[in-house]
Each structure stands twice: as structure tokens, then as C-alpha cells.
N, C-alpha and C positions, 0 to 999 in steps of 0.2 A: 313859504309861500305855495313853491312849486310840487309841495308834496298835497296843500290843498286841490288845485289845479289838474292833478292827473287825475281823480275820481272823472271830473267832467270831461275831460280831451278823450278818454277812453267811450263813454258814456256817448258822444259824439259819434266815435270811430263805429261803432256798432251800429247806432242809424244809419249812418252813411254808408255800410255796408248790406245791411239791408236793403235800402232803396235803389240805391245803384244796380245797374243791368252788370252780371257779373261775363267774365269774357270767352268762358265757354261757349255763351249763347251767341255770343260774335263771332267766334269762329265756327261755329258749329254748322251755318249754311253752308258755306265752303269747304268743309271735309266731308258734306252731305254731298257733294255736287260732284267732287274728284273720285268718292268714294263707291258713290251707286248715280245708278240709271232711274230713280224713281222720284214721281214731281210728288213735291209737296202740298200737301192737301187743300182747298183754296180758303179757309178758316187760317191756316198760320200763315199763307202768303199774305191773305187781307189785312191781317191784324197786325197795325205797328205800335211797338209800346210807348208809350208815352214816360221819359225820364223823368225820375222826380228831382225836386231843387235839390243842388250840392249846396251845404253849408260852405260857412266862407272859411274854414279852416281848411279846407280841399279842393277849394277852386284854381288853384295850381297844381293838382297832379290830373293828366291826361284819362278822359271817359273814353276814349277810342284806343282803337288797337288796329296797328298797321297790316295785320293780316287780317282784318274786315275789308278794307280797302280794294277794288279789283283794278287788274294791272291792265293796262290799256295802251297801247303804243300812239305815242303822242307825237307831233309835229316836227316838236325838239330830238327825237330820237330818229325820225325817219328824215331829217335834215344832215344828218351825222355821216360824214363823208372823211376819212381818215387818211386816203390818199390826194383826193383835192385838199388837204389840212398840210400834208406830207408837200404837197408843189408849192403851198403859198411860201414855205421856207427859204429864205434868203440866202442858206449856206446850207448843204445837208448831212447830218449823221456822219462821222466813220463808221467805216464796213464792221468794225470792231462790234460795235454796240448789237450789230445782228448775229454773229455770230460768234458763236464758242469756241475757241484758242484755247488750248491747253498750256500750261506754263514751258518754259524751254528744258529747265532742267531743273532734275528731283532733286527737293532740298529738304528730305529728310524726312519722316512719318508724321511731325508736331510741326511741319508748317500748315499753314489754313488753307494753301492752295494746293492740292495733290493733284497729279495727274490722271487722268483716266484708267485702265487698264489695255493693256496693248489689242483685247479682243476688241473693243470700240473703234469704229470707224473715228472718231474723231479724237485719238491717241496720235501721237505723231511717228512712232511707231507701230501703224496699221499695217497688216499687212497681206489683203484679200486673199485666198482661198486657206487651206490647199483645196485648187480643185483635181485632182486625183492624183492616186500615189504611185508611186515606181512600179516596177517587177517587185523586187525584190521586197518591198518594204507589204505589198498588199500579198507576199508568199510566207513571208511573217506574221499576219495575221492574220491568214486562213491558215496555216499548215505548221509553222515551225512553235510559235507562239503556245498552241496546246499539245505538240507534243514536248517542250520544255517545264509546260506542267506537269504533263503525265513523267516525262522522265525524275524530274526533281522533286517528285512528290514523295512524304514521308507522314508514312501512316501512325499517330496516336491513338489507340486507343482512350475510349473516357477517364478518364480518374487515374494517366499514368501520370507518374509525381516525376520531372526532371530530376538530372543529377543534380548533386550538387559543385559549383564552379568554383573555384578559387578567383579571389579577385586577378581583377588585372593590375589593380596600381598597389603597390608597397605601404601599406601606412608603417606610421613609427611608432618605437616600441611603448613611449615614453618614458624611458628610462634619465629625461634630460628636464627639464621647463621650458627650454626655446621649443620642444616637438609638439606642444600645444598651436590647435590652429594653422598650425603649417597643412598645407595643400601635399597632398601622398605623391609617393615618388613613380618613377616609368621604373620598368621592368628590366632587369639586370641584360647583360649583353654588352659586345660593342656599336650598337643600331639603337638602342636605347628606344624603339618608336616603335607607339600602339599601330596596330594590323587594325582592320574595320574588321566589326566580325559578322558571320554570315550571317544568314537567314535564309531559311526554310524559303523555297521559292511557292508561291501561292496567286492566287490570281490578281492580286495587288502587286504585288512584283513580279512580275515576269522581265526579266532582262531584254534590252532593248538597244540599237548602239544612238546615244547622244553625238556624237560628233566624230570629225575627223582631226587630226593634224600632222599635215604633213610639214618637214625639215629638211633642210638643205646644209650641210655644212660646206662653204665653197673655200676650198683652199687656196684654188689659182686667184681670186680675187685680190692674195696676199700682193700678189707680184704683178697681175693685170686686173685692170674693172673689168674689161669686157666680159671673163668669166663672170661674173656677178651680175651684169647686163641679161645672157644668154641663162643662166641660170632662173632669172626672173621672169624670163618668158617664158623656160617649159613648164615651170608650176604654175606660171597661170593658166599656159593653156589646159595640161592635164585637170586640175583643179575648177577651173574658170574662177579663180579667188584673185584679186590683185596681190603677193605677195609682202608679207611686212618685212622691212630691212631692223636686221640686227647689229649696232655696234659694239666690238670691245670695249670693256671695262676698265680692264687695265692693260698696258703696253708691257709684250713678253718678245725682248732683245733675241732668244734663243729662237724662237720663230717668225722674225721681223714682223711684230706684231705691235701696232702701235695703237693708242688709246684713242676710240672713238675711228676707228677702220671699221667700214662694214665685211662682215665676212662672215653673216647665213643669211636666210628666207623662213620664214614661213606660213602657212597658209589655212587657216583654219574654217573648216568644211563642218555645216550644221543644216538640220532636216533633209528634204529629198533629196539634193546637192552630195549630202555623205551617202546615202544608201545608193545613189547611182555611182557612186566612185569605189564603191568597195565591191558592186555587182561588177564592174568594170574591171575590177582587180582579180574577183574568182573566175569570171569566165572569158577574157580575153588577156591578161597577162601569165595571170598561172601555168594556164597550160602551154607555153609557147616557152618557158625559162628550161631550157636545157639540161639535164642532172640536177634536176633541182628533187629534195627533198620534201622541202615543206617548212614550215614556219617552224623555231624550235619550240620545243617544251618549257623549257623554264623562262621563256619569254614573261613578262605583264610586272607587275609594280604593286600586286598584291593588293589592288584598290578594284578590280576591273578593266583594265585597260591595257592591252597587247601590242605591242609593236614588233615591226617587222620592217625588212630596209632593201633597196632597191639600188644595184649598182648599174653603172652606164649602160652596157648591155640590156639590161630591166627595161630602162626608163625609155631607149629607145622601140619596142613593142610595145607601147600606149599608143594608140590610133592617133591620137591629136599632133603624136610625134611622128610616127610612120608615115602619116599621109604627108605630111612636110618635114619632111629630114635634110631635103636641101636647101631650109630656111637655117639651119641650124648646125655649126660645124657641129662634125660628132667628135672632137676632140673637147670641147666646151661644153660638152651636155655632161650636166652633173649628175652623182647617184644622192638618193632621198630617202628617210627613215617617215613610217606611215606609223601613227599610233591611233588605233581605235578605241574609243571613249564610249563606256557600256555602261550602263545604269546598274550592274551587280558590283555585288558587296566585297567578293573572291575573283580570283584567276580560274576559279575551276568553271564556275557560273558565267564567266568570260567564252573562257573554250568552247563550253558546253554551247552557245548560242551561235560563235565563231563558226565551227564544226558545225550545227546542223546546215549553215549557210552555204557550205563548201570549202572551208579554209582547213586545208591537212594540218597536221600539228606532227613532229615526228618527237621521239628520245625520249627521256624522263622527266613525264610530266608531274614539274611542281607550282605548289598553291601554296 
């Protein structure tokens, strides 16, 4: 029965499509008004199409299009006032509805709520600036970085084949079935530690200072806690950062150290403060140390970090301590070590950076 009625339904659909007005004619006057400024002929404006009778099967379909209706601001739109509507509320909405607050804790990369980057003002860790660079950092950008890139340039003509290097990790010989799928072994030797691979210096990886760590082991704090308080005041005045107290993990009876006893302090400096501290060491403290040869060439951890130390007399030469010398008892002023963290991958490149800044090195240089 349905197959018999199908030809008649298709015939009615074709007749309706022939008599009904197409959609293109409905939207044509609007598109012509926006696209061109020409005036339609008087015959087209006066001609009013007569709608054809719609069959019963298509009376439920829409014959008009919403694109054909012209939008006009009605009284309902003009009377809408969101401010007046908000004032009529009995209770105001919470402020968190109107402003975005980043999540307080980072809960991993798969959590649906991700904090914005630190460069976004909405981030909790956002720090405006830097509005100006330190003198040493400006010198690094203008002079030191191009010089280091020139000194560390390694020319490789096109087609140069790099020499074959031996594997850093030792493989198993496969003499036992247990060697299958086992991880490779470390290098031979007492240390057995893989050193970082030194990369050639180019415009992408010019070494620079990433941070400075100032550490002081206060031996006098074992007998008198006042040594620790004075050491904390000295480190905070020199670095501008509140020191972190480290406690002994285990007790040592020979030295009188008990477990959980505070015995050392650490300050970590980054950004402009790190450059200011290095600039202060190079230009104010180093030239005033008597009979000082320089930083030992063997210092470093083979990963681009250089360390030197100051004794009590060297700490007194810092301007923050010297100007308030009466504030600190001389016998309680401690010495400390300074570790300069760089982005270099070897001690050779780190020494190249610090030497260009003015740090002298002496003795045998060990990479």
C-alpha cells in the first residue's frame, strides 16, 4: 500500500516546489540592500508575488524564512535594563561569579581545572615586570652573550661527518637469558655517574646565570643558638632573601649534634637579585680581599655550577655588613659558600661565562 502511494506523494511534492516561492527570492532583497546601494526598478518594487495554494500535505511546513524579516528594536528590547534587574535581587550574587580565580593547587596535567601560565595576570604566581634590567644583565645581553657565541663557535663545513662515539651505557653481552630486556649498565669507575653532554654554543643555548645559592654551615650553633640567629641576619641582609633553616637528620655524638638540631642556613636567589649579588661580589668584594688568587679552577660539579667561599673576614667586606658592622658581633659572623647555577652543560662553558663577567680563576682547569 505504501509503495502504491509513493508516486502520488512525489508528484504532489514536485507541484508544491513549482508553485511555492523559492528561499533565494526571499533573501535576495536583503542581500542586495547590504551588498549594493542601487535602487531596484519600480516594476520590481511594485510587483507583489501572489502565493500559490499550498497542498494539504505541506501546510505544516514553514513558507516564510526568518531571513526575510527585518529586525527592528521593539519596546521590549529598549525596556531591558540589566542594572535595574540586578538591583531588584534580594541578595547579591557572590563575587566569584564575576571574576575568574585560578585553582590554588596544581593537581596534575589531567585535572580539568588547570592554572593559567605565570605570565597571565590572573595567575597567583604572576609577578609584573621586569621593568628594568640590572647592570650586569644588560652587559650580558649587549656584550657578553655575543662574545661567548663568537668564542665558542665551532665551524662545521657542509657535509662534515661527525666521528662515531662509543655508547655511554654498557650493553649486556646476551650470554644469559636474564640479559634480555634489561636496562643498560652505567659507566665503569668508582663514581658510575653519567656526566651531562656538552653541546656546542649557538644562539639558542648561550650560557647565562639562572640562580645563586648561598649556604652557611654554622658550627657554633651546636653550643650556642645565638650563632644561628646572627648568621640568619647576615645572610638575609646580604642576599635580601629570608634564609631557610636546615636541621640535622641524624645525631652524631662525636660532634655533639643531636637529631633535629638546626645547624645550617640556605638562601636561594633568582632573577635580577642573582645578577645583583654576582655583580656585588665581582666589583665590591673580590678586589678588597687581600692576597686572594681567585676561584680555584677545579671547582664545579661537571654540570655548569661553580662554587666559591668567603671566610669571616670576606663576609665583613659586603657593604650591607660593613655599614652596620656594630650590629653584628664579630665573633658570631659566619662564613658561607656561594654556588652560581648557570644554564651551561659543562664547567668549561660556565667558567667562560663567569670569566667574561670578571671572576678570576687560577690553577689547573678541570672540565
